N, C-alpha and C positions, 0 to 999 in steps of 0.2 A: 661424088656419084653416089645415087642412090641404092641402097641395098637390093639384090635381086631377091625376089619373094618365091623363087624356085628353090627345091629342097636340094642341096647338092649331094652328090653320092658320098662323101665323109660325115653327112649328117644321116644316112638312113637308120644308123642304129643309136642314134643320139637320144638320152634320157628326155631331153626337151621335146622332141617327138613324141614320145610316147605319153608323156603328162598331157601334152594338148591334145593329141589323138583320142586318148581317155575321155576328157571332158567332152569332146564334141561327141563320141560315140555314147556314150553314157553319162547324162547330165548329173546323175546321182554321185559322180565322181567329183563334182566341183567344190562342195563344202570340204571334203577332205583335203582336197589340192590347195586350198586357201587357208587352212589350218597350219600346213607344212611347208609352203613354198611361197617365196616373196617373189617380185618383180624383178629384182635386180639378181636372181638366181637364174634368169635366163641370158646367156650371153650374146644371142643373136638379138640384134633391136627389133627385127621383125616378129620373132617368136614372143619378145616382150611386150610388143604392142597388142598381138592377139591376146596373151595372159590377162592384160589390163583391160580388154574389151569383154572378155568373160567375167572379169570380176567386175564391172560396171554394170552388165546386166544382171548379174547375182544380186548385187547390192539393191538394183532398182526392182527387183522381185519378178523381172522378166524371165522367161524361158531361154535357155542355153541350148544352141544348135548352130549348125553349119551357116543355116540362112541369116538367123538374128544376128550372129557374130559378124558375118560380112556385111550385114548392114550397118551394125555399129560401127564397122572398119571404113565405112564409106564405100565399098566397094560395090560393083555391080557385076551381072551374069558373065563369065568368061574373061574377067579381068584376073590380073596376078593374084589378087587375095582370094579368089574363088579356086583358083588352081592351087595354091598353097593349102587352103583348108581341105580341099579333096584329097590332096597328098597325104596331110597329116592323118585322115582318118582311113586312107589306103595303106599306109605303113604301119599302122597299130592295130596288129591281129586281134587284141582282145583287152578290153579295160580290167579283166581279173587280175593283171598282172602289174596293177598301179603302183602298189608299194614298192617293187622293184624299179620302175621308171623313177619314180620319186628320189630313191637311194641315190640311182646313177646321175639324176639331174643335180642333186646336192652335191654329190662329189666332183663332179666336173666343175660345178660352180665354185667349190671351195679351191679346187686346183687353180682354178683360173685366178682367182683373188689371191692365193698365196703365190703364184708366178708373178703377178703385179709386185705384192710385198716385197719379193725377192729383187726385183728391179729397183724399187725403192731403198732397199738395203744396199745395193750395188753402190748408188748414188750417196749414201750417208756421208755427212763431211766429219762427224767426230764420234765418240764411242756413245754418248749420251743419247744423241738422234738415233744410232743404231740400236740400242736398247728399246727405246720408244717404239720402233718399228717391229722389233722382236714381240715386244708385248701385245702389239695389236695382232700380230700373227697367232699367238697363243689364243687370243680371246676369240678369232675367227674359228677356231678349231672345233667348238661345240655348236656352233651355227648360230649363235645368240647375237642381237645387236650387242654393240659395246656401250650405247647410251639408250636407255629405255626412258621414255617420257610419256605423259598422258594429259589431256586437257581435262578440265572440269567436267564438259560435255561428256566426253569419252567415257571419264572415270564412272561417271552416273549410269551409263548404258551397261557398262561391263558390271558394276555393282548390282544392277537389277537382274542381268544374265546369271550371276553367281546366285542371288537369292531364288530365282525362279530353277536354278537347276536343284534345289533342296539339298546340297552336298556342302558340308562345312569347308573351311577352307583347309587345305592338305596340310598336315602337320607330321611331325615324327612318332611312331609308335615305340615307346620305350620298351614293351612287354610287362610293365608294371602298372596295374589297371588306374590307381591311384594318381602316379604320375603321369601317364598319358592324359587322363582327363584334366589335369590342370596346367601343366608344363607343355604349352604348344610351341614346337619349334617350326617354324615355317620355313619353306625353301629359301636358302640365302643368309638364314641365322647363323650365328658364331656361337657355340655352345663351349663352355670351360668347364672340365671336372678336374678339380683340384684335390689333393689329400697328400698324406706323408706318405714317406717310403714304406714299402711291405703292407699296406693298408688294404690293398685291391684294386686299385685304379685300374690296371690293365686288364683285370679279370671283369669288371664291370663293364669297362669300355667294350670289350669283346661281346659281353652278352648283349650290351645294347646294339653293337654293329651286327651281330647275328640275326635279331629281330627285326632290324631297319633292313638286312639285305635279303628279306623275304619278299619284299615290293620293290625294292630299289637298288640301283649298283652301288657298291660301297668300295672304297680303297683304303685299307688300313695301312697307314706307313708308320713302320716301327723303327724308333733309334735306339733301342735297347735290347730287345728279344729278336733271335732271328725267325725268320720264316716258319720253320719246322717247328720250334718249340711252341710258337703261337699257334698252330694248327694243333699240336698236341693238347694244348689247353681246351680248343674247340673240342675235339674228341671227348676229352674228360668229362666236360661240362654236359654235353648232349647225350652221351652213352653212359653218364655217372659211373666210370671208370676212374679207380685211383690213379692220380696223376703220378704218385710214386712206382705203382706198378707199370705205367707207361714209360717212366724214365728207366727202370730197371729192366724193362723188356721182359717183364714175367706176367705177360697175360695169360690167362686160364682159357681151356676150351669154351666155356661159356662167354668169356669176354669175346673171343673171335666171332662166335654165333652172333653175340649183340651187334658187334660192329657190321655184319653181313647184311642182318635185318636193317640196321638204321643207315644203309648206304645213301639211300635217296635223301636222308635228312642231314647227313653230314655234308653231303656235294651240293644240297639244293641251293643254299645261298648264295646271291649274286655278289660274293664277296671277294676280293682280291688283298693277298697280304704281301707287303712290299717291304723288303730289307731297305731301309732309307738312310742308313748310316752316311753323313756328308753331302745329305741332299740339302738343298737350300728351298725356302719358302717357292720361289720361282720355279724351281725343278718341280716341286708336288703341283703347282699349279700347272705346269705344262704336261705333266704326266697323268694327271687327272683330266684334263680336258680333250687329250687325245685317247683316253678310253670312256669319257663320257660318263664318269661318276656322278651320280645323285649327290651323295655324301660321302665325305672323308675322315678319317679319324688319324688325328697328329699325335703319336705317342713317344715322346712328349715335346713341349714346346721349347723347353729351354734348350733341348738338344739340337735344335734346328740350326741352320747356318744361314748367313745372310748373303754370302756372296761377295760382301764389301770388304772393308779393312781388316786384317787378321789382328789388329791391335785395339779393335773396337771393344769397349768396356761392356761387361755382361748386360748391365741394365738398358745402353742403348741397343745393343744387338735383340735383346728379347722385346723392346718396345718396337723395333722396325719390324721385326718376323712378327708379332701380333697384329700390327697394323696391316701388313701385306696379306697375311691370311684372311684377316676381316673384309679387306677390299676384293679378294678372290672370290669368296663367298658371295657378297653382293653382286659384284659383275656377273656371276654365272648362275646364280640361284643354286649354288652349291650349299649344302649343310657343312660346316665345320665342326667336328668334335674335338677341341684340342685339349691333352692332358697337361696337368701342370702341376709342379711340387708346390707344396706348402714350405715356409719357413718353419723351422723347428720351433716348439715353445720355449720361450726363454726361461721359464721355470718347470724344472722335471716334474711330472706328474701333475702338471697343471690340468684343470678340470673343466675350464670354460671351452665351449666350442670355438673352431677356427672362424676367422671372419675374411671378407673379400681382401682386406688389407694383409692378409697373410700369404696372398700369392706371392710366389718368390719370383725376384729379380726385376719385375717392372708393375709400376701401378696402371700402366696403359691398359693391361690385360682387362682390369676391372672395367674400363672405359669402353673397349671393342665389344666385349661380349653381351650378346642378347640374353643368354641364360648363362648362371653358374651355378654347379652344383659344388658342394663341397663334401667329400667322404672322411669320416674319422671314426675311431673306435669310440665306443660308449664308455669303456673304461681304457684309458690309453696305455696303461701299464701290462694289460692283461692281452695276450697275444690271440686267444680265440674270442674275444669281446664282439658283443652284437656290434654292428656297423650302423652308424647314422648318417643318412644322405640329407644334407640340409641344403634347401633351395634358397641360396643367398641373393639371387637376381632372377626374375622372371618378367621380362620386358612385355612379353606378349599375352600374359594371363594372369590368373588369380594369384593371391598370396597363398604359400604353401611352405609350414614352419619345417617339418623334417619327416622324413620315413626310415623305418627301423627296419633293418636288415638283417638277416642271419647270413653269416659268409662262411661256407663248407671249403676251407681251402684246398682240401685234398682233391676235390672234384670240381675246384673253381667255379661254383655256383653262388648265386646270390638269392635268396627268397625273402619276401616281404613279410614282417612280422606285424599283425594287426593291432591297433591299439589296445590294451589289456590282455594281450595274449603272449604266450611264450613260445609257441609254435607258429610256424611260417602259415602263411594262409595259402589255401589251394589256389593253382595257377587260374586266372580268370582270362577266359577270352575276350576280344574286342575285335569287333568288324574292321577290315583293313581300311585304311584310307587310301583312295585312290587320288592320284594327282589331277588337278582340273586340266584339261585342255581347252586352251583358249586362241582366239585369232592372235597372230603377232599384230602389234599397233604399227600400220605402215607408215613410214615416214613420207611427207608430201614429195611426189616427184614432179618436177617442173616439167618435165617432158611426157608427162601422161596425160594425153589429149582426151581422158574422159573422165578425169577428176574435176568434179563441178566445185565451184567455190560456195561456200556457205555464207549467206549474209548475217 
């Protein structure tokens, strides 16, 4: 039986109605909707067909309004399509609320898909099948397709669009000018920061995360320090207050004045600190997707559980965790910054810098990472020695040997030392990179009557 094209009472406040009505009322809404909504977000076949008609008109450079859409649908005056299009416009009071309509549409589409996943889970015949279904559900939570592909022709068009845009490919801003210029971490890349214990890995990771969180959503998963301790480190670095004074709760009146003045700076970063003890790589993925993080920090890799056999050897466990985190980043376009311990030098007082082979517990880390930083003391036996940040692997950028940093442990701050200088350089400002907004590549829908085949 054909679906009725009359809007039913339970659909009056549906996000689908608001999205379609906005495009019919104001054609300027069409590009924004096509960027954020896919045909299969519409659970009603009739609504999906209207969306496909609008998309086809827009693709062909034709005007979008109720009359042109009705003609594209093959309708005529007074038929069911005419009735539906008029109802869509009548029930949409204004196109100014389009963002809200899109949010409601995607939420209802997500609920519909998860309910379908629930039915599949109920019918799973074994644990492996159930885990595969759960993995699919986690991938859905960020609204990204699980499989992304592109033809050479589409790749060419998208390439020209990016070049015409005039903007470089989006990558992370490390807060250190020379590092940002050369080490370009693109969405989905896995970055590893390796270092010996007590050399400042967590402090540097927090500094990186704070900078990234000024423009992106960041989740910091800590397996060593609790969330309050990490926030105290953040306060110490931003406010330049002694971490010892914070720990001893001996702040001065001037310190409190400084904290009040810096409130917006201290609370502004879009970062959440998570106590992650006992979490698995799958837990990190699920939590990150449900909170829509653009980047995550895992502090640190060797502490992450697998959820598998308890008797698994450390080498195999870390290998599995590294692979899972790498796949999570690739699948969801999430940057993963994973901290890793380095194996201690075999010879005390060893002066040669560490290499990627010193990453502890697994050689797979070296293979999975797109970028590897190695942090170590310039003089390994001197506690207050300058730090060297060695870029051991840089898949997406130029070669960069090392960056010398001064580490103020009491204030949890790293600052760059320019070549030939003993003092840190002044902070250098860099324009914020903005993530490019692109159309989702639509998968061919055999039920789309407006999709023309190309010869």
